[in-house]
MIGU-173689 format. One line per field, with one value per residue (C-alpha): residue number from 1; residue in three letters; x, y, z. Coordinates in steps of 0.2 Angstrom, whole numbers, plus 5000, padded with zeros to 4 digits. Example, Ala and Ser with C-alpha at 12.3 -4.5 7.8 and 13.67 -1.06 7.14 Angstrom:
MIGU-173689
num = [1, 2]
residuo = [ala, ser]
c1 = [5062, 5068]
c2 = [4978, 4995]
c3 = [5039, 5036]
***
This chain:
MIGU-173689
num = [1, 2, 3, 4, 5, 6, 7, 8, 9, 10, 11, 12, 13, 14, 15, 16, 17, 18, 19, 20, 21, 22, 23, 24, 25, 26, 27, 28, 29, 30, 31, 32, 33, 34, 35, 36, 37, 38, 39, 40, 41, 42, 43, 44, 45, 46, 47, 48, 49, 50, 51, 52, 53, 54, 55, 56, 57, 58, 59, 60, 61, 62, 63, 64, 65, 66, 67, 68, 69, 70, 71, 72, 73, 74, 75, 76, 77, 78, 79, 80, 81, 82, 83, 84, 85, 86, 87, 88, 89, 90, 91, 92, 93, 94, 95, 96, 97, 98, 99, 100, 101, 102, 103, 104, 105, 106, 107, 108, 109, 110, 111, 112, 113, 114, 115, 116, 117, 118, 119, 120, 121, 122, 123, 124, 125, 126, 127, 128, 129, 130, 131, 132, 133, 134, 135, 136, 137, 138, 139, 140, 141, 142, 143, 144, 145, 146, 147, 148, 149, 150, 151, 152, 153, 154, 155, 156, 157, 158, 159, 160, 161, 162, 163, 164, 165, 166, 167, 168, 169, 170, 171, 172, 173, 174, 175, 176, 177, 178]
residuo = [met, met, val, gln, met, arg, gln, tyr, ser, thr, lys, gln, ala, leu, arg, leu, thr, ala, ile, leu, thr, leu, val, leu, leu, leu, gly, ser, ser, leu, ala, leu, ile, val, arg, lys, lys, gln, ser, leu, asp, glu, leu, leu, arg, tyr, his, thr, arg, ile, lys, ser, asn, leu, val, ala, met, gln, glu, asn, thr, arg, arg, leu, gln, lys, gln, met, ser, asp, phe, arg, thr, gln, leu, lys, leu, asp, glu, gln, arg, his, ser, lys, glu, val, arg, leu, phe, gln, arg, leu, asp, gln, ile, lys, ala, ala, val, gln, pro, thr, glu, met, leu, val, thr, ala, ile, glu, thr, lys, asp, ala, ala, ser, ser, ile, gly, phe, thr, leu, lys, leu, pro, tyr, glu, arg, tyr, glu, ala, gly, val, asn, ala, met, gly, gln, leu, gln, thr, glu, ala, leu, pro, leu, val, ser, phe, asn, glu, ala, ser, leu, ser, ser, ser, ala, gly, asn, asp, ile, thr, ile, thr, gly, thr, val, leu, leu, pro, ala, leu, pro, gly, gly, gln, pro]
c1 = [5476, 5469, 5463, 5455, 5446, 5441, 5434, 5425, 5418, 5412, 5404, 5395, 5390, 5382, 5374, 5367, 5361, 5353, 5345, 5339, 5332, 5323, 5316, 5310, 5302, 5294, 5288, 5281, 5272, 5265, 5259, 5251, 5243, 5236, 5229, 5221, 5213, 5206, 5199, 5191, 5184, 5176, 5170, 5162, 5153, 5146, 5141, 5132, 5123, 5118, 5111, 5101, 5095, 5090, 5078, 5070, 5069, 5061, 5048, 5045, 5042, 5030, 5021, 5020, 5014, 5000, 4995, 4995, 4985, 4972, 4971, 4968, 4954, 4946, 4947, 4938, 4925, 4923, 4920, 4907, 4898, 4896, 4884, 4886, 4874, 4883, 4900, 4892, 4885, 4901, 4910, 4896, 4900, 4919, 4914, 4904, 4918, 4931, 4922, 4911, 4896, 4882, 4870, 4871, 4857, 4858, 4849, 4843, 4855, 4855, 4861, 4866, 4876, 4880, 4888, 4880, 4880, 4873, 4872, 4875, 4874, 4885, 4883, 4897, 4901, 4913, 4925, 4928, 4931, 4950, 4948, 4934, 4944, 4958, 4947, 4939, 4956, 4960, 4944, 4946, 4963, 4956, 4951, 4934, 4920, 4926, 4921, 4918, 4914, 4905, 4901, 4904, 4895, 4895, 4878, 4875, 4862, 4865, 4878, 4889, 4887, 4896, 4886, 4895, 4887, 4895, 4893, 4900, 4902, 4905, 4909, 4907, 4924, 4929, 4925, 4909, 4916, 4912]
c2 = [5153, 5153, 5135, 5140, 5155, 5144, 5131, 5145, 5152, 5135, 5132, 5149, 5145, 5129, 5137, 5150, 5137, 5127, 5143, 5149, 5131, 5131, 5149, 5144, 5128, 5138, 5151, 5138, 5130, 5146, 5150, 5133, 5135, 5152, 5146, 5131, 5142, 5153, 5138, 5132, 5149, 5149, 5131, 5137, 5151, 5139, 5127, 5141, 5147, 5130, 5127, 5143, 5139, 5122, 5128, 5140, 5126, 5114, 5128, 5131, 5112, 5111, 5126, 5119, 5102, 5110, 5120, 5104, 5095, 5110, 5110, 5091, 5093, 5107, 5096, 5082, 5094, 5101, 5084, 5079, 5096, 5094, 5082, 5072, 5084, 5099, 5092, 5087, 5105, 5113, 5103, 5109, 5127, 5123, 5117, 5132, 5144, 5135, 5131, 5147, 5140, 5151, 5138, 5124, 5111, 5099, 5083, 5076, 5068, 5049, 5037, 5019, 5007, 5022, 5032, 5048, 5056, 5071, 5074, 5090, 5098, 5113, 5124, 5136, 5146, 5139, 5153, 5146, 5128, 5128, 5136, 5124, 5109, 5114, 5118, 5100, 5092, 5101, 5097, 5078, 5077, 5084, 5073, 5069, 5071, 5064, 5073, 5063, 5072, 5060, 5068, 5084, 5089, 5104, 5110, 5114, 5127, 5146, 5151, 5135, 5131, 5116, 5105, 5095, 5081, 5074, 5067, 5072, 5056, 5054, 5036, 5026, 5023, 5010, 5015, 5023, 5040, 5047]
c3 = [5156, 5139, 5141, 5158, 5149, 5135, 5147, 5157, 5141, 5135, 5152, 5151, 5134, 5139, 5154, 5143, 5130, 5144, 5151, 5134, 5131, 5148, 5145, 5127, 5134, 5148, 5136, 5124, 5138, 5145, 5127, 5126, 5143, 5139, 5122, 5131, 5144, 5130, 5122, 5138, 5141, 5124, 5127, 5143, 5135, 5121, 5135, 5144, 5129, 5124, 5141, 5142, 5124, 5129, 5142, 5129, 5117, 5129, 5134, 5115, 5112, 5127, 5120, 5103, 5109, 5119, 5104, 5093, 5107, 5107, 5088, 5088, 5101, 5091, 5075, 5085, 5091, 5074, 5067, 5080, 5078, 5060, 5053, 5037, 5028, 5034, 5028, 5011, 5009, 5014, 5000, 4988, 4993, 4989, 4972, 4968, 4974, 4964, 4948, 4948, 4938, 4931, 4937, 4950, 4953, 4968, 4971, 4988, 5000, 4998, 5011, 5007, 5018, 5030, 5016, 5011, 4994, 4985, 4966, 4957, 4940, 4935, 4920, 4915, 4900, 4887, 4891, 4908, 4902, 4906, 4923, 4927, 4922, 4933, 4948, 4946, 4946, 4962, 4970, 4966, 4975, 4992, 5006, 5013, 5007, 4990, 4974, 4958, 4941, 4931, 4915, 4905, 4889, 4878, 4873, 4855, 4858, 4859, 4872, 4871, 4889, 4897, 4908, 4921, 4932, 4948, 4965, 4982, 4993, 5011, 5014, 5030, 5037, 5050, 5067, 5062, 5058, 5041]
***
């Protein structure tokens, strides 16, 4: 009888081990499935958010492209509207605002080989020398019309003024556009 009970206990222990192993596998599988479902739900939320943002980004891109197109059109209209002379005088106004001379003399506009230029002479006090030189450097780096400062001299008379001569040039570019 002892042997039978021992066999019976061993069988029950094996059954219990098998059932526990099966329950453990099922529980682990269930946990993995739940985790996978949560991951897929999160991925679906991200996908939905990206999809909704994509429409907004496409709309913003279309709006920006339209604004750029309108801006380019305005630039072309502005270039056509302004004659060479107006552009030269606008650059002279920029020079006057940047350098802030006490006196400014301007020569007549000269046109040679489809390029236009205008000469100028500036007088500024010696105290403004550093600010004037910095402004001149900045003006020479800007685009058309080109600014060229030809000469700077210090007067030895009373007041110690600095005299600067230069030219504003609007060259003829290929395609006939200045």
